[in-house]
C-alpha positions in Angstrom: -0.1 0.2 0.1 1.2 3.3 -1.0 0.6 6.0 1.8 1.0 9.8 1.0 1.1 11.6 4.2 1.2 15.7 4.0 3.9 15.8 6.5 6.1 13.0 5.6 5.7 12.2 1.9 5.2 8.8 0.2 5.6 5.7 2.0 5.4 2.0 1.0 3.5 -0.2 3.9 3.5 -3.7 2.7 3.4 -5.5 6.5 0.1 -7.7 6.8 -0.5 -6.6 10.6 -0.5 -2.7 9.6 -2.4 -3.2 6.6 -5.3 -5.3 8.5 -5.2 -2.7 11.3 -5.4 0.4 9.0 -8.7 -1.7 7.3 -10.3 -2.4 10.7 -13.5 -0.8 11.8 -11.7 0.9 15.0 -9.2 2.8 13.0 -11.6 3.3 10.0 -14.1 4.9 12.5 -11.1 7.7 13.2 -11.5 9.2 9.7 -14.7 10.6 10.9 -13.2 11.8 14.1 -11.8 15.5 13.6 -8.5 16.4 15.3 -9.6 19.7 16.6 -12.8 19.1 17.9 -15.1 21.6 18.7 -13.5 24.2 16.7 -14.1 22.1 13.4 -17.8 22.9 13.9 -17.0 26.7 13.7 -14.0 26.6 11.4 -14.6 24.0 8.5 -11.1 24.6 7.0 -9.5 22.6 9.9 -11.6 19.7 9.4 -9.2 18.1 7.1 -6.9 16.8 9.8 -8.5 13.5 11.6 -7.7 11.1 14.0 -6.9 8.7 11.2 -4.6 11.0 9.8 -2.7 11.6 12.8 -2.5 7.9 13.8 -1.2 6.7 10.4 1.3 9.8 10.9 2.6 8.5 14.0 3.1 4.9 12.6 5.0 6.8 9.6 7.0 8.9 11.7 8.2 5.7 14.0 8.9 3.8 10.8 11.1 6.9 9.8 12.8 6.4 13.1 13.6 2.9 12.4 11.0 1.7 15.2 10.1 -1.9 15.5 7.1 -3.1 13.6 5.5 -3.8 17.4 6.1 0.0 18.1 4.9 1.1 14.8 1.5 -1.1 15.6 1.6 0.4 19.0 2.0 4.0 17.5 -1.4 3.4 15.0 -3.4 2.0 17.5 -2.4 5.0 20.1 -5.8 6.8 19.6 -8.0 3.9 18.8 -10.5 4.8 21.8 -10.5 8.5 20.9 -14.2 9.9 21.8 -16.2 11.9 19.0 -14.7 15.6 18.9 -11.4 14.4 20.1 -10.6 16.1 23.4 -13.8 17.9 23.8 -14.9 15.2 25.9 -12.1 15.7 28.5 -13.8 19.1 29.3 -16.9 17.1 30.1 -15.1 14.9 32.6 -12.4 16.5 34.6 -11.8 13.8 37.1 -8.4 12.5 37.9 -4.6 13.5 37.4 -4.8 13.6 33.7 -8.2 15.6 33.0 -7.4 15.6 29.3 -6.9 11.8 28.5 -10.5 10.8 29.2 -10.2 8.5 25.8 -7.4 6.3 27.7 -9.6 4.7 30.0 -11.5 2.9 27.5 -8.5 1.6 25.1 -8.4 -1.8 26.3 -12.5 -1.9 26.1 -12.4 -0.8 22.6 -9.7 -2.8 21.3 -10.8 -6.3 23.1 -14.3 -5.7 21.6 -13.1 -5.5 18.3 -11.4 -7.6 15.4 -7.7 -6.2 16.5 -7.0 -8.7 19.1 -7.4 -11.6 16.2 -5.4 -9.5 13.9 -2.8 -9.0 16.3 -2.4 -12.7 17.2 -2.4 -13.9 13.8 0.6 -11.7 13.2 2.5 -12.9 16.3 2.1 -9.6 18.4 0.8 -9.7 22.0 -2.2 -7.5 22.4 -1.4 -6.7 25.9 2.1 -5.4 25.0 0.9 -3.4 22.1 -1.6 -1.5 24.6 1.0 -0.6 27.0 2.4 2.6 25.9 5.0 2.6 28.5 6.9 -0.1 26.6 7.5 2.2 23.6 9.8 5.1 24.7 9.7 6.6 20.8 6.0 6.4 20.8 5.3 8.2 24.1 7.1 10.4 26.8 5.9 12.6 29.2 6.0 16.5 28.6 8.5 18.1 28.0 10.0 15.5 25.9 9.9 14.5 22.5 7.9 11.5 21.2 6.6 10.2 17.8 2.8 11.3 19.1 3.7 14.8 20.1 5.6 15.3 17.3 3.3 14.4 14.6 0.4 16.6 16.1 2.7 19.4 16.4 4.5 19.3 12.7 1.0 18.4 11.3 -0.7 21.4 12.8 2.2 23.7 12.1 2.1 22.8 8.3 -1.7 22.8 8.0 -2.3 26.0 9.8 0.7 27.8 8.0 1.9 28.8 11.5 4.4 31.0 10.0 5.9 32.0 6.6 8.2 28.9 4.7 6.9 26.3 7.6 6.8 23.4 5.0 10.7 23.8 4.6 11.1 24.3 8.4 9.1 21.0 9.1 11.1 19.2 6.7 14.3 20.6 8.3 13.2 19.5 11.8 12.3 16.0 10.7 16.0 15.6 9.4 17.5 16.7 12.5 16.1 14.0 14.8 18.1 11.3 16.2 17.4 8.5 18.4 19.6 8.1 21.7 18.8 5.6 24.2 15.4 4.8 22.9 14.2 8.6 23.1 13.9 11.0 20.0 16.1 13.9 20.8 17.5 16.8 18.5 21.1 16.7 17.2 21.8 20.1 18.1 20.9 23.0 20.7 20.1 25.0 17.7 17.4 22.6 16.1 16.0 22.0 19.6 15.7 25.9 20.3 13.8 26.1 16.8 11.6 23.2 17.9 10.8 24.6 21.1 9.9 28.0 19.8 7.5 26.6 17.0 5.9 24.5 19.1 5.0 27.1 21.8 3.9 29.2 18.9 1.5 26.5 17.8 0.3 26.1 21.7 -0.5 29.8 21.9 -2.2 30.2 18.7 -3.9 26.7 18.0 -4.2 24.3 21.1 -4.4 27.2 23.8 -6.3 29.6 21.7 -8.8 31.4 23.7 -11.3 30.9 21.0 -10.5 27.0 20.6 -11.0 26.7 24.3 -14.0 28.5 24.6 -15.8 26.2 21.8 -14.4 23.5 23.4 -16.0 24.1 26.9 -19.3 25.2 25.1 -19.7 22.1 23.3 -18.5 20.0 26.2 -21.4 21.9 28.4 -24.1 20.9 25.7 -22.9 17.3 26.3 -22.9 17.4 29.9 -26.4 18.9 29.8 -27.3 16.0 27.4 -26.0 13.4 29.4 -27.4 14.7 33.0 -30.8 14.6 31.2 -30.2 11.0 29.6 -30.6 12.5 26.3 -27.3 11.0 25.3 -25.4 8.2 26.9 -21.4 7.4 27.7 -21.4 4.7 25.0 -22.6 7.6 22.2 -19.3 9.2 22.9 -17.8 6.5 20.9 -19.9 7.3 17.7 -18.5 9.7 15.2 -18.5 13.3 15.2 -21.5 13.7 12.9 -23.7 10.7 14.5 -23.1 12.4 18.0 -23.8 15.8 16.9 -26.6 15.1 15.0 -28.2 13.0 17.9 -27.4 16.4 20.1 -29.6 18.5 17.6 -32.3 16.2 17.4 -32.9 16.1 21.3 -34.1 19.5 20.8 -33.7 20.6 24.1 -33.7 24.2 25.0 -30.6 24.5 27.2 -28.4 21.9 25.1 -29.9 24.7 21.9 -28.7 27.5 23.8 -25.2 26.3 23.8 -25.2 25.2 20.3 -26.1 28.6 19.1 -22.8 29.9 20.8 -21.1 27.6 18.3 -20.8 30.3 15.7 -18.5 33.0 14.3 -21.1 35.7 15.3 -19.6 35.6 19.0 -16.0 36.7 20.1 -14.5 35.5 23.7 -12.7 37.5 25.8 -10.5 36.8 28.9 -12.1 38.9 31.5 -11.9 38.2 35.4 -14.2 41.0 36.1 -17.0 40.2 33.9 -17.2 36.5 32.7 -19.7 33.9 31.8 -17.6 30.6 32.3 -14.1 29.6 33.3 -12.1 27.0 31.3 -8.6 25.3 31.5 -6.3 24.4 28.7 -4.2 22.0 28.7 -0.7 23.7 28.9 1.2 22.2 26.0 5.0 22.7 25.6 8.2 21.1 24.9 11.7 21.6 26.4 13.6 19.2 24.0 17.0 17.3 24.8 19.8 17.6 22.5 23.3 16.0 22.2 26.1 18.2 21.7 29.9 17.3 22.3 28.6 13.8 23.1 26.6 15.2 26.2 22.8 15.5 26.4 21.4 18.8 27.3 18.0 20.6 27.4 17.0 23.8 26.0 16.0 25.5 29.1 19.2 24.6 30.7 21.0 26.5 28.1 18.8 29.3 27.3 17.5 31.1 30.5 15.2 33.5 28.3 13.7 30.5 27.0 13.3 29.0 30.3 11.4 32.2 31.4 9.3 32.6 28.5 8.1 28.7 29.1 7.5 29.2 33.1 5.2 32.6 32.1 3.2 30.5 29.5 2.7 27.6 31.9 1.6 29.9 34.9 -0.5 32.0 32.4 -2.7 28.8 30.9 -2.6 27.2 34.5 -4.6 30.2 35.7 -7.3 29.2 33.1 -9.4 31.6 31.0 -12.4 33.8 32.6 -14.3 33.8 29.3 -16.7 36.3 28.4 -19.1 35.8 25.4 -19.7 38.8 23.3 -21.8 39.2 19.9 -20.1 40.5 17.1 
């Protein structure tokens, strides 16, 4: 199978396990789960990125980094349990230490109740190992480190949103300067790591933590919460596709739900105003502080660049304080 990817280009994938998994129902469902959740309802120009594209992208990046077939498989499956509208649902359920990882609690259930275990077993892969992301250091690492999951959505969004002039060339450059050291992805120089950290921070400010995106996520999440409290939708409905769940929400014809849905429009502005606000929303502070290798020693950007360290600390503090959002008609 020839796969053309907007970030990594053309890849030939012929391993039977990967082909069968790509064509499985749980992975195919991800084609109908938009990466940017609630924001995609208001800004249709960003609907082109799906959880399917991201999942395949993670697999391809791992392939590019010469990861094992087992780790490529884990990368392809890492988001298989994502709920409709991606991280929007995380704003509905906020309990636990990782409030922005609701879908992870259902990963095993989704996989084990599908054809995936049979596909893995037939191809001599252990489903329990493949589902354990902690076994795969290239696929997943905690913030602020680099990993295939974090790198893929970062570079994919930077390129798709055209976050700055010449971004395609910069993405290609950054990809060429990643190395694997002790089963971890790092940059091959301080300069590369610094460029990556600064670009990631720009994406975080302008996309993932942007007040408009966060407000839209919170508003749609409130509509879901109201509908669930009134038994208009169930927890299992969260694993429908975006369009199926949204249609069910609209068909409920509930006045409170409809009031929320009316706000999902370009007709409204959102302002951070602690004195007069309609609701509070807390974004996930997304950032990286990449490791790099220089003179055979491993360093981290913030250890060398104190100005970047201060900038990062201010960003984390600001986003951790949340947005006090005031809704205003244009």
